[in-house]
C-alpha positions in Angstrom: 8.5 10.1 -56.5 9.6 9.7 -53.2 11.1 12.2 -51.3 14.9 11.9 -50.8 14.4 8.4 -52.7 15.6 9.7 -56.0 17.1 12.9 -57.2 15.9 15.8 -58.6 15.0 15.8 -61.9 17.5 18.7 -62.7 20.6 17.1 -62.0 22.0 16.1 -64.7 25.6 15.8 -64.0 27.1 14.1 -67.0 27.8 15.8 -70.4 25.3 14.0 -72.4 22.5 16.3 -71.5 19.4 14.2 -73.0 16.8 14.7 -71.1 13.9 11.9 -70.1 10.4 11.5 -70.8 7.8 12.1 -68.6 4.5 10.4 -69.7 1.6 8.5 -69.0 2.0 6.1 -71.4 6.1 5.1 -72.7 8.4 3.2 -75.3 11.4 3.4 -75.0 14.0 1.9 -77.6 17.4 2.4 -79.2 16.2 3.2 -82.4 13.2 6.1 -82.9 11.7 4.5 -86.0 10.7 1.1 -83.6 9.8 3.6 -80.7 7.1 5.0 -82.6 6.1 1.7 -83.7 5.4 1.2 -80.1 3.5 4.5 -79.8 1.3 3.6 -82.8 0.4 0.9 -80.7 -1.0 2.9 -77.7 -2.5 5.1 -80.1 -4.4 2.4 -81.4 -5.5 1.5 -77.9 -2.9 -0.8 -77.3 -1.7 -1.8 -74.1 2.2 -2.2 -72.7 2.9 -5.5 -74.3 1.4 -4.4 -77.9 3.5 -1.7 -77.0 6.9 -3.3 -77.0 6.3 -6.4 -79.5 5.4 -3.8 -82.5 8.9 -2.0 -81.5 10.8 -5.3 -80.8 9.3 -6.4 -84.6 10.4 -2.8 -85.9 13.5 -3.4 -84.3 14.0 -6.5 -86.2 13.6 -4.4 -89.6 15.2 -1.0 -88.7 18.3 -2.4 -86.6 19.6 -6.0 -88.2 23.1 -5.6 -87.3 22.1 -6.3 -83.6 18.8 -8.4 -83.6 16.2 -10.0 -86.1 13.8 -12.8 -86.9 16.1 -15.0 -85.9 17.4 -14.6 -83.1 16.0 -15.1 -78.8 14.7 -12.9 -76.3 13.2 -12.5 -73.1 10.9 -10.9 -71.0 9.8 -9.6 -67.7 6.4 -8.1 -67.2 4.3 -6.7 -64.5 1.0 -7.2 -65.1 -0.5 -4.9 -62.8 -0.5 -7.7 -59.4 2.5 -9.9 -60.3 5.7 -10.3 -62.0 6.2 -12.9 -65.1 9.1 -14.3 -66.8 9.8 -15.4 -69.9 13.0 -17.7 -71.5 12.2 -17.9 -75.3 15.7 -18.9 -76.0 16.2 -21.8 -78.1 17.7 -25.6 -77.9 20.9 -26.9 -79.6 19.8 -29.5 -82.4 19.4 -33.2 -82.0 22.5 -34.0 -84.1 24.9 -32.0 -81.3 26.2 -34.2 -79.4 29.9 -33.9 -78.0 31.0 -35.8 -81.2 29.6 -33.3 -83.5 32.4 -31.0 -82.1 35.1 -33.5 -81.7 38.5 -32.1 -82.4 37.6 -28.4 -81.9 39.4 -26.7 -79.4 36.1 -24.6 -79.0 32.5 -23.4 -80.3 32.5 -21.8 -83.8 31.6 -18.5 -83.6 29.9 -18.5 -87.3 27.9 -20.9 -89.8 25.7 -23.3 -88.8 27.4 -24.9 -86.0 26.5 -21.8 -84.3 22.9 -22.0 -84.5 20.7 -23.1 -82.0 16.8 -23.3 -82.4 15.6 -19.3 -83.0 13.4 -18.3 -80.2 12.1 -14.9 -80.7 9.3 -15.6 -83.3 7.8 -17.8 -80.3 8.2 -14.5 -77.7 6.1 -12.6 -79.5 3.3 -14.9 -80.1 3.7 -16.3 -76.2 3.4 -12.4 -75.0 0.7 -11.4 -76.9 -1.6 -14.5 -76.5 -1.2 -14.0 -72.7 -1.1 -10.4 -72.4 -1.4 -8.2 -75.4 -4.6 -6.4 -76.6 -4.5 -5.8 -80.5 -4.5 -8.7 -82.3 -1.0 -9.8 -83.4 -1.2 -9.2 -87.4 -1.7 -5.9 -86.5 2.0 -5.2 -84.6 3.4 -6.0 -87.5 2.5 -3.0 -90.0 4.9 -0.6 -89.3 7.6 -3.5 -89.2 6.3 -4.5 -92.8 6.1 -0.7 -93.9 9.7 -0.5 -93.5 11.0 -3.7 -94.9 8.4 -3.1 -97.8 8.9 0.1 -98.7 12.8 1.0 -96.9 13.4 3.6 -94.1 16.3 5.6 -93.9 19.5 3.9 -92.1 20.8 5.8 -88.8 24.2 6.5 -88.2 25.1 4.0 -85.1 22.9 1.8 -87.0 25.2 2.1 -90.2 28.5 1.7 -88.3 27.7 -1.4 -86.6 26.5 -2.5 -89.5 29.5 -1.9 -91.6 31.9 -3.2 -88.7 30.4 -6.6 -89.8 29.9 -6.5 -93.2 33.4 -7.8 -94.7 33.4 -11.0 -92.0 30.1 -11.9 -92.9 29.7 -11.6 -96.9 31.6 -15.1 -97.7 28.5 -16.3 -96.0 25.6 -17.7 -98.5 22.5 -15.6 -98.4 24.7 -12.6 -96.2 25.3 -10.6 -99.3 21.9 -10.4 -101.0 19.8 -10.1 -98.0 21.6 -7.5 -96.1 24.7 -6.0 -98.1 23.8 -6.2 -101.9 26.1 -3.3 -102.9 28.6 -5.3 -101.0 28.7 -2.5 -98.1 26.5 -1.1 -95.4 24.0 1.0 -96.3 24.9 4.6 -95.4 23.4 6.9 -93.1 20.8 8.0 -94.4 20.5 5.6 -97.2 17.3 3.8 -97.8 17.4 0.5 -97.2 14.5 -2.4 -98.1 14.5 -5.9 -97.5 12.1 -7.7 -99.7 12.9 -11.3 -98.0 12.0 -9.8 -94.6 8.7 -8.7 -95.4 7.7 -11.4 -97.1 8.3 -13.5 -93.8 7.1 -11.2 -91.6 3.7 -11.7 -93.5 3.7 -15.2 -92.8 4.5 -15.0 -89.1 1.7 -12.3 -88.7 -0.8 -14.1 -90.4 0.0 -17.7 -88.6 0.8 -16.4 -85.6 4.3 -17.7 -85.7 3.5 -21.4 -86.4 4.9 -21.1 -90.1 8.2 -20.7 -88.3 8.4 -23.5 -86.4 6.1 -25.6 -88.2 5.3 -24.6 -91.8 6.7 -23.6 -95.0 9.7 -21.0 -93.4 10.2 -24.1 -91.1 10.6 -25.9 -94.1 12.7 -23.4 -95.8 15.4 -22.9 -93.0 15.8 -26.9 -92.6 16.3 -27.3 -96.1 18.8 -24.4 -96.0 21.1 -26.5 -93.6 20.9 -29.5 -95.4 21.9 -27.8 -98.8 24.7 -25.8 -96.7 26.1 -28.5 -94.0 23.9 -27.6 -91.2 22.5 -29.9 -88.8 19.3 -28.0 -88.2 16.0 -30.1 -88.8 12.3 -29.5 -89.3 11.9 -31.5 -86.0 14.2 -29.5 -84.1 12.3 -26.4 -85.4 8.7 -28.2 -84.2 10.2 -29.4 -80.7 10.8 -25.6 -79.7 9.0 -24.2 -77.0 9.3 -20.7 -75.1 8.7 -21.2 -71.6 6.9 -19.0 -68.9 9.6 -19.0 -65.3 9.5 -17.8 -62.2 12.2 -14.4 -62.4 14.5 -14.8 -59.5 16.1 -12.0 -57.5 18.1 -10.6 -54.6 17.7 -7.6 -52.9 20.5 -4.2 -52.7 19.5 -1.4 -50.2 15.5 -0.5 -50.5 15.7 -2.3 -53.6 15.1 -5.9 -55.1 16.5 -6.7 -58.5 14.8 -9.4 -60.5 16.4 -11.2 -63.1 15.8 -14.4 -65.6 17.9 -17.3 -64.5 19.8 -19.7 -66.3 21.2 -20.4 -68.5 21.0 -16.2 -68.9 24.2 -14.1 -67.0 21.3 -12.3 -64.9 22.4 -14.1 -62.2 25.9 -12.5 -62.4 24.5 -9.3 -61.5 22.4 -10.6 -58.8 25.4 -11.9 -57.2 27.8 -8.9 -57.5 24.7 -7.0 -55.7 24.7 -9.6 -53.2 28.8 -9.3 -52.1 28.6 -5.5 -52.5 25.7 -5.0 -50.0 28.4 -5.8 -47.0 30.1 -2.4 -48.0 29.0 1.3 -47.7 29.4 2.6 -51.5 27.3 5.7 -50.7 30.1 6.6 -48.1 32.8 5.8 -50.8 31.4 8.6 -52.9 29.8 8.7 -56.7 32.5 7.6 -60.0 35.4 7.4 -57.4 37.9 4.8 -57.7 36.8 3.5 -54.2 33.4 2.7 -55.4 33.9 1.3 -58.7 37.0 -0.9 -57.3 34.1 -2.9 -55.1 31.9 -2.9 -57.5 34.9 -4.7 -60.2 35.8 -6.8 -57.8 32.5 -8.4 -57.0 31.8 -8.6 -60.3 35.1 -10.4 -61.1 33.6 -13.2 -58.1 30.6 -13.4 -60.3 31.9 -13.7 -63.6 34.1 -16.7 -62.0 31.1 -18.3 -60.6 29.0 -17.7 -63.5 31.8 -19.4 -66.0 32.3 -22.4 -63.6 28.4 -23.3 -63.0 25.6 -21.4 -64.6 23.9 -23.3 -68.0 20.9 -24.8 -69.2 19.1 -25.2 -65.3 18.4 -28.8 -66.1 21.7 -29.3 -66.3 23.0 -27.7 -63.1 22.6 -30.4 -61.3 25.5 -30.0 -58.5 25.3 -26.3 -58.0 22.2 -24.7 -58.8 20.7 -20.6 -58.7 19.9 -21.2 -55.3 23.1 -22.4 -54.2 25.2 -19.2 -55.9 22.7 -16.6 -54.5 23.1 -18.0 -50.9 23.4 -15.3 -48.3 26.1 -16.9 -46.4 27.7 -17.9 -49.6 27.9 -14.5 -50.9 28.9 -12.9 -47.3 31.7 -15.3 -47.9 32.3 -14.1 -51.3 32.0 -9.9 -50.2 34.8 -11.2 -47.5 37.4 -11.8 -50.2 37.0 -8.6 -51.7 40.0 -6.1 -50.7 39.2 -2.7 -51.0 42.3 -1.3 -51.2 44.0 -4.2 -54.1 42.8 -5.8 -57.1 42.8 -9.6 -57.0 42.5 -13.0 -59.3 38.9 -13.9 -58.8 38.3 -17.9 -59.1 35.1 -19.9 -58.6 33.9 -20.3 -55.0 32.2 -23.3 -53.9 28.5 -22.6 -53.4 27.1 -26.0 -52.6 26.7 -27.0 -49.3 27.1 -28.4 -52.5 25.0 -8.1 -81.1 21.5 -7.1 -79.0 18.1 -4.7 -78.5 16.8 -3.8 -75.3 13.3 -2.4 -75.1 11.2 -1.4 -72.5 7.0 -0.3 -72.6 4.6 0.6 -69.7 1.2 2.0 -69.6 -0.9 3.7 -67.6 -2.6 0.7 -66.3 0.6 -0.2 -64.6 1.7 -3.1 -66.9 5.2 -2.8 -67.1 7.5 -4.8 -69.8 11.4 -5.2 -70.0 12.5 -7.5 -73.0 15.5 -7.7 -74.7 16.4 -9.8 -78.3 19.3 -10.4 -80.4 20.9 -12.3 -82.7 24.3 -12.3 -80.5 27.0 -11.5 -82.4 25.8 -8.4 -84.2 23.9 -10.2 -87.5 24.3 -13.8 -85.7 26.0 -16.7 -87.4 26.5 -15.5 -90.9 23.6 -17.8 -92.3 20.7 -15.9 -93.8 18.3 -17.8 -95.3 17.5 -17.4 -99.0 14.5 -15.2 -100.0 13.8 -14.6 -96.0 16.1 -12.1 -94.6 16.1 -14.6 -91.9 20.0 -13.9 -90.6 20.0 -16.8 -87.8 21.7 -15.7 -84.4 25.2 -17.8 -83.1 24.7 -18.5 -79.7 25.5 -21.9 -80.3 28.9 -20.5 -79.6 27.7 -19.7 -75.9 28.5 -23.9 -75.1 31.4 -25.2 -73.8 33.4 -28.1 -75.0 35.1 -29.2 -71.6 33.9 -32.5 -70.7 31.6 -32.8 -67.7 31.0 -29.3 -67.5 27.6 -28.4 -66.7 27.3 -26.2 -69.7 28.9 -28.5 -72.0 27.2 -28.9 -75.6 24.2 -31.2 -76.0 21.5 -32.1 -77.7 18.2 -30.1 -76.8 20.2 -27.9 -74.3 20.2 -24.5 -73.6 23.6 -22.0 -73.7 25.0 -20.3 -71.5 23.1 -16.8 -72.6 24.2 -13.2 -72.3 21.0 -11.4 -73.0 18.7 -10.3 -69.5 15.9 -8.0 -69.3 16.0 -6.5 -65.4 13.3 -5.5 -63.3 13.0 -3.8 -59.9 10.8 -3.4 -57.1 10.9 -1.6 -53.9 8.6 -2.1 -51.1 7.0 -5.1 -53.1 6.0 -2.8 -56.0 7.1 -2.0 -59.6 9.4 0.8 -59.6 11.7 0.5 -63.1 12.0 -2.0 -66.1 15.2 -1.4 -67.7 17.8 -3.7 -69.7 21.7 -2.3 -70.7 22.4 -4.2 -74.0 25.9 -5.6 -75.0 27.0 -8.7 -74.8 28.9 -9.2 -71.2 28.0 -5.7 -70.4 24.5 -6.8 -69.8 25.1 -8.2 -66.2 27.7 -5.2 -65.1 25.5 -2.7 -66.6 22.3 -3.8 -64.6 24.9 -3.5 -61.6 26.0 0.0 -62.2 22.9 1.3 -62.7 20.8 -0.3 -59.6 23.5 0.9 -57.4 23.7 4.2 -59.0 19.6 4.6 -58.5 20.2 2.3 -55.0 23.1 4.5 -53.8 23.3 7.4 -55.2 19.3 8.3 -56.0 20.0 9.6 -60.0 17.1 9.6 -62.0 17.1 7.1 -64.7 19.1 9.3 -67.5 21.5 11.1 -65.1 22.1 6.7 -64.4 22.3 5.7 -68.1 24.8 9.0 -69.1 26.9 8.6 -66.4 30.8 6.7 -67.7 30.7 2.8 -67.3 33.2 0.2 -66.7 33.5 -2.6 -68.1 35.7 -6.1 -67.0 36.7 -7.9 -70.2 36.5 -11.2 -70.8 39.8 -12.2 -69.4 38.1 -11.2 -66.2 41.4 -8.8 -65.0 41.3 -6.0 -67.0 39.1 -3.0 -67.5 37.8 -0.7 -69.8 36.2 2.6 -69.2 35.3 4.8 -71.2 36.7 8.2 -72.3 34.8 10.3 -70.2 35.6 8.5 -67.2 37.2 10.5 -64.3 40.9 10.9 -64.2 41.2 10.6 -60.5 39.3 7.4 -60.8 41.5 5.9 -63.5 44.6 7.2 -61.2 43.2 5.1 -58.2 42.1 2.1 -59.7 45.8 1.7 -61.2 46.6 2.4 -57.9 45.0 -0.3 -56.6 46.7 -2.9 -59.4 44.1 -2.9 -62.1 44.9 -2.6 -65.3 43.0 -0.1 -67.1 42.0 0.5 -70.3 40.8 3.7 -72.0 38.1 3.2 -74.9 37.8 5.6 -77.9 34.4 8.0 -77.8 32.6 5.9 -80.0 33.3 2.4 -78.6 30.1 0.6 -78.6 31.2 -1.8 -76.0 29.9 -0.1 -72.6 26.1 -1.2 -73.6 23.2 1.0 -74.4 20.8 1.4 -71.5 16.8 2.0 -71.7 14.7 2.2 -68.4 10.7 3.3 -67.4 10.5 3.9 -63.8 7.2 4.8 -62.2 6.3 7.7 -60.1 2.8 9.1 -59.5 0.8 9.9 -62.5 2.7 8.0 -64.9 6.8 6.9 -65.5 10.1 8.7 -66.0 11.6 6.9 -69.4 15.1 7.2 -70.6 17.2 6.2 -73.4 21.2 6.0 -73.7 22.9 8.6 -75.4 25.1 5.8 -77.4 22.6 4.9 -79.3 20.1 6.7 -81.9 17.1 5.7 -79.8 15.1 8.4 -77.7 12.0 7.7 -75.6 8.6 8.4 -76.6 5.0 8.5 -74.9 1.4 9.7 -75.0 
């Protein structure tokens, strides 16, 4: 750890008092049983990818209310020499023409017409094939044990699970798989999902092929035919995960990398590119002056995202390079009044429910991985006898004619889940993420700024009270312990501020592994049940 680059590891200014982990090999995620699965892979001689994948597969079982086998996934990975990006999000069924949704005012949030092809399984296979050390089947052993024999449900998982049950019970297959007693399992209650066990066995044995080309694919397509869905065997067979080059922007002495569109990671990059024109360090830590500038930059970035960001193949007029152009971000920064909130509108750049985890090993490999069913369990559609809860990423499409993100066959929707990665002077610094809908880009901004501007260590940066720009792109929500002086200062600048209750889950959950001499500092968010582990 370089002097002056990071605050002392004795500096924990926020009330959670959670301590980070320091070790040569680390896993950090939101659920201790899943972190343990990753640690087991390290003990077998596996690398960071093996640990990350075992963790991710286990999360699909022990935190099913936030992710699952039927979701999407993204990753950014440092292999010791180079940064790699993986986009394993799925595409729309071939039947999803604009006419398919004629007469609707917006994309459905639940049901088959919110289900795009799931990509999570393809991410597991792609990462294992390219970078894994252990046999693919070995990665499933902890998850299979919990699916067959059960696990004791943790408190936060119970809360998030129970909040969705009433809405999802009417959907075919949901009760049988995930609410057999008409409710979520209680904290400490053992939950078993035999359907997930059978499905994971087939995925492990076929290296994922069964999900897209075999009996599992046939089961998904048959369920669609029988219950009004458009998904077919051909849609599933056409899926592919894509290796991509991450995009980035410099902020102070750091460079933040994200997966490009159709994800929202570009929003964090745009906001930081604007903030680089202000001295946030001089304005203080957790002050209204600092938070106001961050909020205004985020609002401008959101306005541009809503207008322009889509499947990159559809972003013809305005592309990611236009949105990240330094001159354009400088012009956007000039719209920010340090003393007054403003309505955010898109600019003219053209000269033209989620889990996050990170794992890192002593060889220098670092994995930033995120997978999600979107709105909790997702669409509500559960394929009978499989434990496959299908996501609802299709909701991210627009129905506006001519919009870059207008729904269309074989197209990827706008996506919220984003893994993050920080570099310093061309060297890897930290793999991290902040799961939670539109909070993710905002969380990446807040974590990056706390490290770059104020030298906070990963755990302190995670523990800090957060703000969130709401979906109206105007109102700000702040956590229950946000400084009163900062709230008053934001209100005086014209912001509408809502103070959230203590256990509100809408402010994201961060995990981070940061490199230091001889190993890593691994941090895990106190807002969920998880802890970092290592060896």
